[in-house]
C-alpha positions in Angstrom: 41.1 14.3 -58.0 43.2 17.2 -58.9 41.8 20.7 -59.4 43.7 23.6 -61.0 43.1 27.3 -60.5 44.8 30.2 -62.1 46.5 32.6 -59.7 48.0 35.9 -61.0 51.7 36.4 -60.4 50.8 39.6 -58.6 48.7 37.7 -56.0 51.6 35.3 -55.4 53.9 38.3 -55.0 51.6 40.1 -52.7 51.2 37.1 -50.5 54.9 36.3 -50.6 54.2 32.6 -51.0 55.6 30.0 -53.3 52.9 28.2 -55.4 53.1 25.1 -53.2 52.7 27.2 -50.0 49.7 29.0 -51.5 48.2 25.6 -52.5 48.4 24.3 -49.0 47.0 27.6 -47.6 44.0 27.6 -50.0 43.3 23.9 -49.2 43.3 24.7 -45.4 41.2 27.8 -45.8 38.6 26.0 -48.0 38.5 23.1 -45.6 38.0 25.4 -42.6 35.2 27.3 -44.3 33.5 24.1 -45.4 33.7 22.8 -41.9 32.5 26.1 -40.4 29.4 26.1 -42.5 28.7 22.5 -41.8 29.4 21.0 -45.2 32.2 18.8 -44.0 32.9 16.9 -40.8 36.2 17.5 -38.9 37.6 14.3 -40.3 36.7 15.1 -43.9 37.9 18.7 -43.6 41.2 17.6 -42.2 41.6 15.2 -45.1 40.9 18.0 -47.6 43.4 20.2 -45.8 46.0 17.4 -45.9 46.4 17.4 -42.2 45.7 15.1 -39.2 42.5 15.9 -37.4 44.6 17.2 -34.4 46.6 19.5 -36.7 43.4 20.7 -38.4 41.9 21.6 -35.1 45.0 23.6 -34.1 44.8 25.4 -37.5 41.2 26.3 -36.9 42.2 28.4 -33.9 44.7 30.3 -36.1 41.9 31.0 -38.5 39.4 32.0 -35.7 37.1 29.2 -36.6 35.4 27.4 -33.6 36.1 23.6 -33.5 32.6 23.2 -31.9 30.1 23.4 -34.7 26.4 23.5 -33.8 27.2 23.7 -30.0 25.9 27.3 -29.6 22.6 26.4 -31.3 22.3 23.3 -29.1 22.9 25.3 -26.0 20.4 28.0 -26.8 17.8 25.3 -27.4 18.1 24.0 -23.8 15.4 25.0 -21.4 16.4 27.5 -18.8 16.9 26.4 -15.2 14.2 27.6 -12.8 
């Protein structure tokens, strides 16, 4: 499926990106956010971003998104050691 969005020339100019670069950036950012909030698995988010799973995980670190979703909640739910 192909989606189209309108991007003002001023935004492209401010970001100093060609349209194809901005498209890849937006796909990655959308995939990372959807993964971060739990709407997509790593595999599906990587697919949306157009990357391998390994490349997607590396990209998450550049975006300050943890590759470990739900781990913090799981750890806090564990009983404390005596």
